[in-house]
Every structure is written in structure tokens, then in C-alpha cells.
All heavy atoms as TSV, in Angstrom:
chain	resi	resn	atom	element	x	y	z
A	1	MET	N	N	-95.581	35.812	-124.690
A	1	MET	CA	C	-96.554	34.799	-125.021
A	1	MET	C	C	-95.916	33.716	-125.897
A	1	MET	O	O	-96.087	32.539	-125.656
A	1	MET	CB	C	-97.727	35.477	-125.750
A	1	MET	CG	C	-98.837	34.549	-126.118
A	1	MET	SD	S	-99.878	34.303	-124.702
A	1	MET	CE	C	-101.134	33.321	-125.391
A	2	GLU	N	N	-95.189	34.155	-126.932
A	2	GLU	CA	C	-94.571	33.208	-127.855
A	2	GLU	C	C	-93.456	32.419	-127.166
A	2	GLU	O	O	-93.266	31.232	-127.417
A	2	GLU	CB	C	-94.021	33.968	-129.061
A	2	GLU	CG	C	-93.617	33.072	-130.203
A	2	GLU	CD	C	-93.221	33.880	-131.421
A	2	GLU	OE1	O	-94.010	34.749	-131.832
A	2	GLU	OE2	O	-92.133	33.619	-131.939
A	3	ASN	N	N	-92.727	33.062	-126.278
A	3	ASN	CA	C	-91.650	32.408	-125.542
A	3	ASN	C	C	-92.220	31.315	-124.630
A	3	ASN	O	O	-91.631	30.242	-124.497
A	3	ASN	CB	C	-90.873	33.455	-124.738
A	3	ASN	CG	C	-89.579	32.896	-124.172
A	3	ASN	OD1	O	-89.125	31.849	-124.617
A	3	ASN	ND2	N	-89.016	33.596	-123.224
A	4	ASN	N	N	-93.344	31.587	-124.013
A	4	ASN	CA	C	-93.991	30.623	-123.126
A	4	ASN	C	C	-94.447	29.400	-123.921
A	4	ASN	O	O	-94.299	28.272	-123.469
A	4	ASN	CB	C	-95.174	31.294	-122.409
A	4	ASN	CG	C	-95.731	30.413	-121.307
A	4	ASN	OD1	O	-95.040	29.521	-120.830
A	4	ASN	ND2	N	-96.950	30.674	-120.916
A	5	GLU	N	N	-94.989	29.622	-125.107
A	5	GLU	CA	C	-95.442	28.511	-125.959
A	5	GLU	C	C	-94.251	27.675	-126.419
A	5	GLU	O	O	-94.342	26.452	-126.507
A	5	GLU	CB	C	-96.212	29.053	-127.160
A	5	GLU	CG	C	-97.568	29.607	-126.818
A	5	GLU	CD	C	-98.287	30.176	-128.025
A	5	GLU	OE1	O	-97.745	30.083	-129.146
A	5	GLU	OE2	O	-99.380	30.719	-127.842
A	6	THR	N	N	-93.136	28.330	-126.712
A	6	THR	CA	C	-91.939	27.615	-127.129
A	6	THR	C	C	-91.421	26.736	-126.001
A	6	THR	O	O	-91.058	25.571	-126.211
A	6	THR	CB	C	-90.842	28.609	-127.555
A	6	THR	OG1	O	-91.361	29.474	-128.555
A	6	THR	CG2	C	-89.630	27.882	-128.097
A	7	LYS	N	N	-91.387	27.281	-124.778
A	7	LYS	CA	C	-90.937	26.501	-123.626
A	7	LYS	C	C	-91.864	25.313	-123.390
A	7	LYS	O	O	-91.416	24.207	-123.083
A	7	LYS	CB	C	-90.869	27.382	-122.378
A	7	LYS	CG	C	-89.684	28.297	-122.340
A	7	LYS	CD	C	-89.627	29.067	-121.035
A	7	LYS	CE	C	-88.415	29.993	-121.013
A	7	LYS	NZ	N	-88.337	30.747	-119.744
A	8	GLN	N	N	-93.153	25.558	-123.512
A	8	GLN	CA	C	-94.123	24.483	-123.304
A	8	GLN	C	C	-93.948	23.403	-124.377
A	8	GLN	O	O	-93.994	22.204	-124.082
A	8	GLN	CB	C	-95.543	25.035	-123.334
A	8	GLN	CG	C	-96.595	24.005	-122.974
A	8	GLN	CD	C	-97.990	24.602	-122.949
A	8	GLN	OE1	O	-98.201	25.740	-123.383
A	8	GLN	NE2	N	-98.931	23.839	-122.444
A	9	SER	N	N	-93.708	23.800	-125.612
A	9	SER	CA	C	-93.483	22.844	-126.697
A	9	SER	C	C	-92.216	22.030	-126.450
A	9	SER	O	O	-92.194	20.814	-126.667
A	9	SER	CB	C	-93.371	23.572	-128.035
A	9	SER	OG	O	-94.569	24.226	-128.349
A	10	GLN	N	N	-91.167	22.694	-125.987
A	10	GLN	CA	C	-89.920	21.985	-125.691
A	10	GLN	C	C	-90.112	21.006	-124.533
A	10	GLN	O	O	-89.579	19.896	-124.560
A	10	GLN	CB	C	-88.809	22.988	-125.365
A	10	GLN	CG	C	-88.303	23.742	-126.572
A	10	GLN	CD	C	-87.216	24.751	-126.212
A	10	GLN	OE1	O	-86.998	25.046	-125.041
A	10	GLN	NE2	N	-86.561	25.299	-127.239
A	11	THR	N	N	-90.863	21.407	-123.533
A	11	THR	CA	C	-91.131	20.522	-122.401
A	11	THR	C	C	-91.898	19.284	-122.863
A	11	THR	O	O	-91.574	18.152	-122.469
A	11	THR	CB	C	-91.940	21.271	-121.316
A	11	THR	OG1	O	-91.230	22.446	-120.934
A	11	THR	CG2	C	-92.159	20.382	-120.106
A	12	ILE	N	N	-92.885	19.496	-123.689
A	12	ILE	CA	C	-93.670	18.366	-124.213
A	12	ILE	C	C	-92.800	17.467	-125.075
A	12	ILE	O	O	-92.875	16.238	-124.992
A	12	ILE	CB	C	-94.899	18.885	-124.999
A	12	ILE	CG1	C	-95.885	19.556	-124.028
A	12	ILE	CG2	C	-95.579	17.760	-125.758
A	12	ILE	CD1	C	-97.029	20.277	-124.706
A	13	ALA	N	N	-91.934	18.069	-125.888
A	13	ALA	CA	C	-91.048	17.282	-126.749
A	13	ALA	C	C	-90.069	16.465	-125.915
A	13	ALA	O	O	-89.812	15.285	-126.209
A	13	ALA	CB	C	-90.300	18.201	-127.706
A	14	LYS	N	N	-89.522	17.063	-124.858
A	14	LYS	CA	C	-88.597	16.328	-123.982
A	14	LYS	C	C	-89.312	15.168	-123.298
A	14	LYS	O	O	-88.763	14.074	-123.174
A	14	LYS	CB	C	-88.003	17.268	-122.929
A	14	LYS	CG	C	-86.968	18.215	-123.478
A	14	LYS	CD	C	-86.439	19.142	-122.396
A	14	LYS	CE	C	-85.453	20.149	-122.957
A	14	LYS	NZ	N	-84.961	21.080	-121.930
A	15	ARG	N	N	-90.525	15.398	-122.858
A	15	ARG	CA	C	-91.307	14.339	-122.221
A	15	ARG	C	C	-91.586	13.210	-123.216
A	15	ARG	O	O	-91.508	12.026	-122.870
A	15	ARG	CB	C	-92.613	14.911	-121.675
A	15	ARG	CG	C	-93.336	13.957	-120.745
A	15	ARG	CD	C	-94.583	14.566	-120.153
A	15	ARG	NE	N	-94.278	15.804	-119.447
A	15	ARG	CZ	C	-95.135	16.812	-119.291
A	15	ARG	NH1	N	-96.353	16.725	-119.813
A	15	ARG	NH2	N	-94.795	17.888	-118.630
A	16	ALA	N	N	-91.894	13.577	-124.454
A	16	ALA	CA	C	-92.156	12.568	-125.483
A	16	ALA	C	C	-90.902	11.744	-125.768
A	16	ALA	O	O	-90.981	10.519	-125.942
A	16	ALA	CB	C	-92.657	13.238	-126.761
A	17	ILE	N	N	-89.753	12.384	-125.794
A	17	ILE	CA	C	-88.490	11.665	-126.024
A	17	ILE	C	C	-88.209	10.710	-124.874
A	17	ILE	O	O	-87.805	9.565	-125.081
A	17	ILE	CB	C	-87.332	12.662	-126.233
A	17	ILE	CG1	C	-87.500	13.360	-127.574
A	17	ILE	CG2	C	-85.993	11.949	-126.176
A	17	ILE	CD1	C	-86.519	14.482	-127.820
A	18	LYS	N	N	-88.451	11.150	-123.635
A	18	LYS	CA	C	-88.242	10.284	-122.481
A	18	LYS	C	C	-89.159	9.064	-122.553
A	18	LYS	O	O	-88.733	7.937	-122.284
A	18	LYS	CB	C	-88.496	11.052	-121.179
A	18	LYS	CG	C	-87.405	12.028	-120.825
A	18	LYS	CD	C	-87.727	12.765	-119.538
A	18	LYS	CE	C	-86.686	13.829	-119.232
A	18	LYS	NZ	N	-87.015	14.581	-118.009
A	19	ILE	N	N	-90.414	9.285	-122.906
A	19	ILE	CA	C	-91.363	8.168	-123.034
A	19	ILE	C	C	-90.911	7.211	-124.121
A	19	ILE	O	O	-90.961	5.985	-123.950
A	19	ILE	CB	C	-92.792	8.701	-123.310
A	19	ILE	CG1	C	-93.319	9.423	-122.065
A	19	ILE	CG2	C	-93.726	7.571	-123.716
A	19	ILE	CD1	C	-94.613	10.174	-122.285
A	20	ALA	N	N	-90.445	7.736	-125.236
A	20	ALA	CA	C	-89.979	6.886	-126.341
A	20	ALA	C	C	-88.759	6.073	-125.918
A	20	ALA	O	O	-88.654	4.879	-126.242
A	20	ALA	CB	C	-89.662	7.739	-127.563
A	21	LEU	N	N	-87.823	6.693	-125.206
A	21	LEU	CA	C	-86.634	5.969	-124.745
A	21	LEU	C	C	-86.993	4.880	-123.740
A	21	LEU	O	O	-86.452	3.770	-123.793
A	21	LEU	CB	C	-85.621	6.948	-124.135
A	21	LEU	CG	C	-84.909	7.867	-125.124
A	21	LEU	CD1	C	-84.035	8.869	-124.382
A	21	LEU	CD2	C	-84.087	7.066	-126.105
A	22	ILE	N	N	-87.923	5.180	-122.846
A	22	ILE	CA	C	-88.366	4.170	-121.880
A	22	ILE	C	C	-89.037	3.012	-122.607
A	22	ILE	O	O	-88.805	1.839	-122.283
A	22	ILE	CB	C	-89.301	4.811	-120.830
A	22	ILE	CG1	C	-88.496	5.733	-119.930
A	22	ILE	CG2	C	-90.011	3.740	-120.003
A	22	ILE	CD1	C	-89.342	6.590	-118.998
A	23	ALA	N	N	-89.852	3.330	-123.601
A	23	ALA	CA	C	-90.516	2.278	-124.376
A	23	ALA	C	C	-89.485	1.411	-125.104
A	23	ALA	O	O	-89.636	0.180	-125.166
A	23	ALA	CB	C	-91.494	2.896	-125.374
A	24	CYS	N	N	-88.445	2.029	-125.635
A	24	CYS	CA	C	-87.381	1.269	-126.309
A	24	CYS	C	C	-86.649	0.365	-125.329
A	24	CYS	O	O	-86.336	-0.793	-125.652
A	24	CYS	CB	C	-86.396	2.215	-126.989
A	24	CYS	SG	S	-87.038	2.989	-128.466
A	25	MET	N	N	-86.376	0.851	-124.144
A	25	MET	CA	C	-85.694	0.035	-123.129
A	25	MET	C	C	-86.562	-1.158	-122.731
A	25	MET	O	O	-86.063	-2.284	-122.611
A	25	MET	CB	C	-85.360	0.890	-121.899
A	25	MET	CG	C	-84.316	1.950	-122.164
A	25	MET	SD	S	-82.727	1.289	-122.685
A	25	MET	CE	C	-82.202	0.509	-121.188
A	26	ILE	N	N	-87.843	-0.926	-122.528
A	26	ILE	CA	C	-88.752	-2.021	-122.171
A	26	ILE	C	C	-88.812	-3.040	-123.297
A	26	ILE	O	O	-88.784	-4.253	-123.058
A	26	ILE	CB	C	-90.151	-1.461	-121.832
A	26	ILE	CG1	C	-90.089	-0.677	-120.529
A	26	ILE	CG2	C	-91.184	-2.581	-121.732
A	26	ILE	CD1	C	-91.342	0.095	-120.197
A	27	MET	N	N	-88.858	-2.566	-124.542
A	27	MET	CA	C	-88.883	-3.477	-125.681
A	27	MET	C	C	-87.609	-4.310	-125.742
A	27	MET	O	O	-87.661	-5.517	-126.002
A	27	MET	CB	C	-89.053	-2.697	-126.984
A	27	MET	CG	C	-89.189	-3.586	-128.189
A	27	MET	SD	S	-88.376	-3.051	-129.703
A	27	MET	CE	C	-86.897	-2.288	-129.227
A	28	LEU	N	N	-86.456	-3.695	-125.486
A	28	LEU	CA	C	-85.188	-4.428	-125.496
A	28	LEU	C	C	-85.148	-5.481	-124.389
A	28	LEU	O	O	-84.644	-6.591	-124.597
A	28	LEU	CB	C	-84.015	-3.469	-125.351
A	28	LEU	CG	C	-83.680	-2.633	-126.582
A	28	LEU	CD1	C	-82.592	-1.617	-126.249
A	28	LEU	CD2	C	-83.242	-3.527	-127.722
A	29	ILE	N	N	-85.691	-5.149	-123.230
A	29	ILE	CA	C	-85.738	-6.125	-122.136
A	29	ILE	C	C	-86.601	-7.315	-122.531
A	29	ILE	O	O	-86.212	-8.470	-122.351
A	29	ILE	CB	C	-86.252	-5.453	-120.843
A	29	ILE	CG1	C	-85.195	-4.489	-120.303
A	29	ILE	CG2	C	-86.618	-6.495	-119.794
A	29	ILE	CD1	C	-85.685	-3.590	-119.182
A	30	PHE	N	N	-87.792	-7.048	-123.075
A	30	PHE	CA	C	-88.666	-8.145	-123.495
A	30	PHE	C	C	-88.049	-8.955	-124.633
A	30	PHE	O	O	-88.178	-10.184	-124.667
A	30	PHE	CB	C	-90.043	-7.623	-123.908
A	30	PHE	CG	C	-90.938	-7.303	-122.752
A	30	PHE	CD1	C	-91.611	-6.100	-122.691
A	30	PHE	CD2	C	-91.102	-8.200	-121.709
A	30	PHE	CE1	C	-92.439	-5.793	-121.628
A	30	PHE	CE2	C	-91.935	-7.910	-120.631
A	30	PHE	CZ	C	-92.601	-6.700	-120.590
A	31	ALA	N	N	-87.364	-8.300	-125.545
A	31	ALA	CA	C	-86.714	-9.019	-126.646
A	31	ALA	C	C	-85.596	-9.908	-126.106
A	31	ALA	O	O	-85.431	-11.051	-126.559
A	31	ALA	CB	C	-86.166	-8.030	-127.673
A	32	SER	N	N	-84.842	-9.413	-125.134
A	32	SER	CA	C	-83.774	-10.218	-124.536
A	32	SER	C	C	-84.344	-11.432	-123.818
A	32	SER	O	O	-83.808	-12.538	-123.929
A	32	SER	CB	C	-82.963	-9.378	-123.548
A	32	SER	OG	O	-82.348	-8.310	-124.215
A	33	ILE	N	N	-85.438	-11.239	-123.098
A	33	ILE	CA	C	-86.077	-12.355	-122.396
A	33	ILE	C	C	-86.589	-13.383	-123.404
A	33	ILE	O	O	-86.419	-14.594	-123.208
A	33	ILE	CB	C	-87.212	-11.846	-121.488
A	33	ILE	CG1	C	-86.622	-11.055	-120.318
A	33	ILE	CG2	C	-88.073	-13.000	-120.968
A	33	ILE	CD1	C	-87.648	-10.322	-119.478
A	34	SER	N	N	-87.196	-12.911	-124.478
A	34	SER	CA	C	-87.704	-13.830	-125.504
A	34	SER	C	C	-86.568	-14.614	-126.152
A	34	SER	O	O	-86.688	-15.824	-126.385
A	34	SER	CB	C	-88.468	-13.052	-126.584
A	34	SER	OG	O	-89.604	-12.456	-126.034
A	35	LEU	N	N	-85.459	-13.949	-126.432
A	35	LEU	CA	C	-84.302	-14.623	-127.021
A	35	LEU	C	C	-83.737	-15.660	-126.067
A	35	LEU	O	O	-83.386	-16.775	-126.470
A	35	LEU	CB	C	-83.234	-13.599	-127.394
A	35	LEU	CG	C	-81.993	-14.131	-128.101
A	35	LEU	CD1	C	-82.380	-14.770	-129.429
A	35	LEU	CD2	C	-80.993	-13.016	-128.319
A	36	TRP	N	N	-83.674	-15.332	-124.786
A	36	TRP	CA	C	-83.170	-16.255	-123.775
A	36	TRP	C	C	-84.063	-17.498	-123.691
A	36	TRP	O	O	-83.574	-18.623	-123.651
A	36	TRP	CB	C	-83.102	-15.541	-122.426
A	36	TRP	CG	C	-82.623	-16.388	-121.305
A	36	TRP	CD1	C	-81.359	-16.863	-121.111
A	36	TRP	CD2	C	-83.405	-16.875	-120.221
A	36	TRP	NE1	N	-81.315	-17.615	-119.961
A	36	TRP	CE2	C	-82.555	-17.630	-119.391
A	36	TRP	CE3	C	-84.740	-16.731	-119.866
A	36	TRP	CZ2	C	-83.012	-18.247	-118.242
A	36	TRP	CZ3	C	-85.189	-17.344	-118.711
A	36	TRP	CH2	C	-84.322	-18.090	-117.921
A	37	ILE	N	N	-85.375	-17.293	-123.706
A	37	ILE	CA	C	-86.308	-18.423	-123.665
A	37	ILE	C	C	-86.142	-19.283	-124.911
A	37	ILE	O	O	-86.128	-20.518	-124.826
A	37	ILE	CB	C	-87.757	-17.919	-123.520
A	37	ILE	CG1	C	-87.961	-17.329	-122.132
A	37	ILE	CG2	C	-88.763	-19.030	-123.785
A	37	ILE	CD1	C	-89.287	-16.618	-121.950
A	38	LEU	N	N	-86.012	-18.655	-126.065
A	38	LEU	CA	C	-85.835	-19.401	-127.307
A	38	LEU	C	C	-84.571	-20.242	-127.274
A	38	LEU	O	O	-84.580	-21.430	-127.646
A	38	LEU	CB	C	-85.792	-18.437	-128.492
A	38	LEU	CG	C	-85.574	-19.047	-129.869
A	38	LEU	CD1	C	-86.760	-19.926	-130.256
A	38	LEU	CD2	C	-85.356	-17.964	-130.893
A	39	LEU	N	N	-83.469	-19.666	-126.806
A	39	LEU	CA	C	-82.216	-20.420	-126.721
A	39	LEU	C	C	-82.325	-21.569	-125.729
A	39	LEU	O	O	-81.784	-22.659	-125.968
A	39	LEU	CB	C	-81.068	-19.492	-126.343
A	39	LEU	CG	C	-80.653	-18.498	-127.425
A	39	LEU	CD1	C	-79.606	-17.537	-126.889
A	39	LEU	CD2	C	-80.141	-19.213	-128.660
A	40	ASN	N	N	-83.026	-21.355	-124.625
A	40	ASN	CA	C	-83.228	-22.440	-123.662
A	40	ASN	C	C	-84.055	-23.572	-124.269
A	40	ASN	O	O	-83.781	-24.753	-124.030
A	40	ASN	CB	C	-83.907	-21.926	-122.395
A	40	ASN	CG	C	-82.927	-21.265	-121.467
A	40	ASN	OD1	O	-81.733	-21.529	-121.520
A	40	ASN	ND2	N	-83.427	-20.407	-120.607
A	41	GLN	N	N	-85.060	-23.230	-125.052
A	41	GLN	CA	C	-85.881	-24.257	-125.700
A	41	GLN	C	C	-85.054	-25.049	-126.708
A	41	GLN	O	O	-85.184	-26.268	-126.810
A	41	GLN	CB	C	-87.092	-23.627	-126.388
A	41	GLN	CG	C	-88.140	-23.143	-125.421
A	41	GLN	CD	C	-89.280	-22.436	-126.127
A	41	GLN	OE1	O	-89.143	-21.988	-127.266
A	41	GLN	NE2	N	-90.401	-22.324	-125.449
A	42	ILE	N	N	-84.205	-24.370	-127.463
A	42	ILE	CA	C	-83.358	-25.057	-128.434
A	42	ILE	C	C	-82.399	-26.002	-127.726
A	42	ILE	O	O	-82.207	-27.149	-128.136
A	42	ILE	CB	C	-82.593	-24.019	-129.296
A	42	ILE	CG1	C	-83.557	-23.288	-130.216
A	42	ILE	CG2	C	-81.487	-24.693	-130.098
A	42	ILE	CD1	C	-82.949	-22.100	-130.928
A	43	THR	N	N	-81.806	-25.535	-126.629
A	43	THR	CA	C	-80.878	-26.373	-125.864
A	43	THR	C	C	-81.598	-27.582	-125.287
A	43	THR	O	O	-81.080	-28.708	-125.341
A	43	THR	CB	C	-80.238	-25.551	-124.727
A	43	THR	OG1	O	-79.587	-24.421	-125.308
A	43	THR	CG2	C	-79.233	-26.373	-123.962
A	44	ALA	N	N	-82.787	-27.373	-124.744
A	44	ALA	CA	C	-83.550	-28.480	-124.172
A	44	ALA	C	C	-83.916	-29.496	-125.238
A	44	ALA	O	O	-83.835	-30.712	-125.020
A	44	ALA	CB	C	-84.807	-27.943	-123.483
A	45	THR	N	N	-84.309	-29.029	-126.406
A	45	THR	CA	C	-84.657	-29.936	-127.497
A	45	THR	C	C	-83.442	-30.731	-127.939
A	45	THR	O	O	-83.530	-31.938	-128.190
A	45	THR	CB	C	-85.229	-29.139	-128.688
A	45	THR	OG1	O	-86.355	-28.387	-128.237
A	45	THR	CG2	C	-85.651	-30.059	-129.810
A	46	ALA	N	N	-82.296	-30.087	-128.025
A	46	ALA	CA	C	-81.069	-30.787	-128.421
A	46	ALA	C	C	-80.710	-31.856	-127.397
A	46	ALA	O	O	-80.314	-32.968	-127.769
A	46	ALA	CB	C	-79.928	-29.794	-128.579
A	47	ASN	N	N	-80.851	-31.540	-126.120
A	47	ASN	CA	C	-80.544	-32.521	-125.081
A	47	ASN	C	C	-81.508	-33.696	-125.126
A	47	ASN	O	O	-81.105	-34.838	-124.903
A	47	ASN	CB	C	-80.568	-31.860	-123.699
A	47	ASN	CG	C	-79.358	-31.003	-123.466
A	47	ASN	OD1	O	-78.319	-31.199	-124.095
A	47	ASN	ND2	N	-79.476	-30.044	-122.567
A	48	LEU	N	N	-82.786	-33.417	-125.402
A	48	LEU	CA	C	-83.766	-34.502	-125.508
A	48	LEU	C	C	-83.444	-35.412	-126.686
A	48	LEU	O	O	-83.541	-36.640	-126.586
A	48	LEU	CB	C	-85.181	-33.937	-125.652
A	48	LEU	CG	C	-85.809	-33.351	-124.403
A	48	LEU	CD1	C	-87.153	-32.725	-124.733
A	48	LEU	CD2	C	-85.983	-34.420	-123.347
A	49	THR	N	N	-83.059	-34.827	-127.793
A	49	THR	CA	C	-82.706	-35.612	-128.969
A	49	THR	C	C	-81.496	-36.486	-128.686
A	49	THR	O	O	-81.453	-37.662	-129.060
A	49	THR	CB	C	-82.425	-34.680	-130.162
A	49	THR	OG1	O	-83.572	-33.861	-130.386
A	49	THR	CG2	C	-82.120	-35.464	-131.412
A	50	LYS	N	N	-80.511	-35.913	-128.003
A	50	LYS	CA	C	-79.301	-36.663	-127.670
A	50	LYS	C	C	-79.627	-37.829	-126.744
A	50	LYS	O	O	-79.162	-38.957	-126.969
A	50	LYS	CB	C	-78.288	-35.730	-127.002
A	50	LYS	CG	C	-76.967	-36.386	-126.687
A	50	LYS	CD	C	-76.018	-35.388	-126.051
A	50	LYS	CE	C	-74.714	-36.068	-125.669
A	50	LYS	NZ	N	-73.812	-35.130	-125.004
A	51	SER	N	N	-80.430	-37.591	-125.720
A	51	SER	CA	C	-80.775	-38.674	-124.795
A	51	SER	C	C	-81.655	-39.720	-125.477
A	51	SER	O	O	-81.540	-40.916	-125.178
A	51	SER	CB	C	-81.462	-38.129	-123.546
A	51	SER	OG	O	-82.671	-37.495	-123.880
A	52	GLN	N	N	-82.491	-39.312	-126.413
A	52	GLN	CA	C	-83.312	-40.267	-127.154
A	52	GLN	C	C	-82.429	-41.179	-128.007
A	52	GLN	O	O	-82.650	-42.388	-128.058
A	52	GLN	CB	C	-84.325	-39.538	-128.039
A	52	GLN	CG	C	-85.230	-40.476	-128.808
A	52	GLN	CD	C	-86.189	-39.725	-129.716
A	52	GLN	OE1	O	-86.138	-38.513	-129.833
A	52	GLN	NE2	N	-87.062	-40.464	-130.378
A	53	LYS	N	N	-81.426	-40.605	-128.659
A	53	LYS	CA	C	-80.498	-41.421	-129.451
A	53	LYS	C	C	-79.767	-42.425	-128.575
A	53	LYS	O	O	-79.600	-43.588	-128.934
A	53	LYS	CB	C	-79.477	-40.529	-130.170
A	53	LYS	CG	C	-79.944	-39.972	-131.471
A	53	LYS	CD	C	-78.790	-39.249	-132.147
A	53	LYS	CE	C	-79.157	-38.823	-133.540
A	53	LYS	NZ	N	-78.040	-38.196	-134.230
A	54	THR	N	N	-79.329	-41.957	-127.407
A	54	THR	CA	C	-78.619	-42.840	-126.478
A	54	THR	C	C	-79.513	-43.994	-126.042
A	54	THR	O	O	-79.078	-45.162	-126.024
A	54	THR	CB	C	-78.159	-42.050	-125.239
A	54	THR	OG1	O	-77.375	-40.940	-125.671
A	54	THR	CG2	C	-77.337	-42.914	-124.309
A	55	LEU	N	N	-80.751	-43.693	-125.721
A	55	LEU	CA	C	-81.683	-44.740	-125.301
A	55	LEU	C	C	-81.977	-45.723	-126.439
A	55	LEU	O	O	-82.074	-46.937	-126.220
A	55	LEU	CB	C	-82.979	-44.122	-124.788
A	55	LEU	CG	C	-82.875	-43.387	-123.449
A	55	LEU	CD1	C	-84.187	-42.693	-123.126
A	55	LEU	CD2	C	-82.492	-44.349	-122.345
A	56	GLU	N	N	-82.111	-45.219	-127.647
A	56	GLU	CA	C	-82.358	-46.098	-128.796
A	56	GLU	C	C	-81.176	-47.039	-129.009
A	56	GLU	O	O	-81.362	-48.224	-129.301
A	56	GLU	CB	C	-82.608	-45.271	-130.055
A	56	GLU	CG	C	-83.959	-44.616	-130.095
A	56	GLU	CD	C	-84.159	-43.730	-131.316
A	56	GLU	OE1	O	-83.218	-43.611	-132.139
A	56	GLU	OE2	O	-85.245	-43.163	-131.449
A	57	GLU	N	N	-79.957	-46.513	-128.860
A	57	GLU	CA	C	-78.774	-47.368	-129.014
A	57	GLU	C	C	-78.735	-48.444	-127.939
A	57	GLU	O	O	-78.408	-49.600	-128.217
A	57	GLU	CB	C	-77.501	-46.513	-128.960
A	57	GLU	CG	C	-77.297	-45.643	-130.185
A	57	GLU	CD	C	-76.117	-44.690	-130.040
A	57	GLU	OE1	O	-75.456	-44.720	-128.979
A	57	GLU	OE2	O	-75.866	-43.926	-130.979
A	58	ARG	N	N	-79.091	-48.100	-126.715
A	58	ARG	CA	C	-79.103	-49.090	-125.638
A	58	ARG	C	C	-80.161	-50.156	-125.884
A	58	ARG	O	O	-79.930	-51.345	-125.624
A	58	ARG	CB	C	-79.339	-48.406	-124.298
A	58	ARG	CG	C	-78.158	-47.555	-123.879
A	58	ARG	CD	C	-78.347	-46.965	-122.530
A	58	ARG	NE	N	-78.127	-48.008	-121.525
A	58	ARG	CZ	C	-78.360	-47.844	-120.240
A	58	ARG	NH1	N	-78.833	-46.700	-119.785
A	58	ARG	NH2	N	-78.121	-48.827	-119.389
A	59	VAL	N	N	-81.317	-49.757	-126.384
A	59	VAL	CA	C	-82.370	-50.728	-126.694
A	59	VAL	C	C	-81.896	-51.676	-127.788
A	59	VAL	O	O	-82.110	-52.902	-127.702
A	59	VAL	CB	C	-83.678	-50.002	-127.106
A	59	VAL	CG1	C	-84.674	-50.966	-127.725
A	59	VAL	CG2	C	-84.297	-49.307	-125.915
A	60	LEU	N	N	-81.255	-51.135	-128.806
A	60	LEU	CA	C	-80.743	-51.990	-129.879
A	60	LEU	C	C	-79.679	-52.954	-129.359
A	60	LEU	O	O	-79.647	-54.130	-129.750
A	60	LEU	CB	C	-80.164	-51.136	-131.017
A	60	LEU	CG	C	-81.191	-50.398	-131.880
A	60	LEU	CD1	C	-80.484	-49.470	-132.867
A	60	LEU	CD2	C	-82.075	-51.386	-132.618
A	61	GLN	N	N	-78.825	-52.486	-128.471
A	61	GLN	CA	C	-77.806	-53.367	-127.894
A	61	GLN	C	C	-78.460	-54.479	-127.081
A	61	GLN	O	O	-78.052	-55.645	-127.169
A	61	GLN	CB	C	-76.845	-52.570	-127.000
A	61	GLN	CG	C	-75.878	-51.688	-127.762
A	61	GLN	CD	C	-75.042	-50.831	-126.814
A	61	GLN	OE1	O	-75.256	-50.835	-125.609
A	61	GLN	NE2	N	-74.087	-50.090	-127.379
A	62	LEU	N	N	-79.469	-54.139	-126.311
A	62	LEU	CA	C	-80.160	-55.156	-125.510
A	62	LEU	C	C	-80.891	-56.168	-126.390
A	62	LEU	O	O	-80.940	-57.342	-126.091
A	62	LEU	CB	C	-81.131	-54.499	-124.531
A	62	LEU	CG	C	-80.496	-53.717	-123.379
A	62	LEU	CD1	C	-81.563	-52.981	-122.586
A	62	LEU	CD2	C	-79.730	-54.652	-122.476
A	63	GLU	N	N	-81.466	-55.679	-127.477
A	63	GLU	CA	C	-82.164	-56.581	-128.406
A	63	GLU	C	C	-81.168	-57.540	-129.067
A	63	GLU	O	O	-81.493	-58.704	-129.284
A	63	GLU	CB	C	-82.932	-55.790	-129.458
A	63	GLU	CG	C	-84.189	-55.134	-128.940
A	63	GLU	CD	C	-84.866	-54.294	-130.007
A	63	GLU	OE1	O	-84.282	-54.071	-131.093
A	63	GLU	OE2	O	-86.002	-53.848	-129.738
A	64	ASN	N	N	-80.012	-57.042	-129.388
A	64	ASN	CA	C	-79.002	-57.885	-130.046
A	64	ASN	C	C	-78.420	-58.910	-129.081
A	64	ASN	O	O	-77.982	-59.991	-129.507
A	64	ASN	CB	C	-77.879	-57.033	-130.624
A	64	ASN	CG	C	-78.351	-56.222	-131.815
A	64	ASN	OD1	O	-79.317	-56.586	-132.470
A	64	ASN	ND2	N	-77.668	-55.125	-132.091
A	65	LYS	N	N	-78.395	-58.650	-127.786
A	65	LYS	CA	C	-77.820	-59.570	-126.818
A	65	LYS	C	C	-78.773	-60.737	-126.511
A	65	LYS	O	O	-78.331	-61.801	-126.132
A	65	LYS	CB	C	-77.507	-58.848	-125.502
A	65	LYS	CG	C	-76.269	-57.999	-125.577
A	65	LYS	CD	C	-75.961	-57.388	-124.223
A	65	LYS	CE	C	-74.705	-56.529	-124.307
A	65	LYS	NZ	N	-74.394	-55.906	-123.022
A	66	GLN	N	N	-80.049	-60.540	-126.710
A	66	GLN	CA	C	-80.993	-61.608	-126.395
A	66	GLN	C	C	-80.897	-62.717	-127.435
A	66	GLN	O	O	-80.749	-62.464	-128.632
A	66	GLN	CB	C	-82.429	-61.067	-126.368
A	66	GLN	CG	C	-82.696	-60.159	-125.175
A	66	GLN	CD	C	-84.124	-59.656	-125.151
A	66	GLN	OE1	O	-84.858	-59.870	-126.108
A	66	GLN	NE2	N	-84.504	-59.012	-124.078
A	67	PRO	N	N	-80.994	-63.983	-126.953
A	67	PRO	CA	C	-80.871	-65.124	-127.895
A	67	PRO	C	C	-82.106	-65.304	-128.751
A	67	PRO	O	O	-83.148	-64.959	-128.538
A	67	PRO	CB	C	-80.678	-66.329	-126.987
A	67	PRO	CG	C	-81.038	-65.893	-125.610
A	67	PRO	CD	C	-81.056	-64.404	-125.595
């Protein structure tokens, strides 16, 4: 009787560990996706800022060329 309960407890514990590991893997996948999105947003913002500066410089050059 006691041996059967021990086996059942070990089976439940192994199942719980598997569930915890799967949950950790899913969390790591979502964290990686979130980090990737964040880096893409930062890159896009930097590119927008750079192109805005370029456009502002061109506008200033055009304004200076007009009589």
C-alpha cells in the first residue's frame, strides 16, 4: 500500500516538473518575442529620427537657396 502511494506521488511530482519546464519554455519564447519586437521598435524609431533630420537639413538648404 505504502509503495503504491510512493509511486503515485513520484508520478505526480514528475508530471508537475514537466508542466513547470514546459511553462518555463513557453515563457522564454514569449520573452524572446517581446525582446525582438522591442528591438525592432527601437530600430524603427532611430531610422525615423535619422530620416527626419535629413529632411530638416534639406528644407533648410532649400530655404537658404531662395532669394
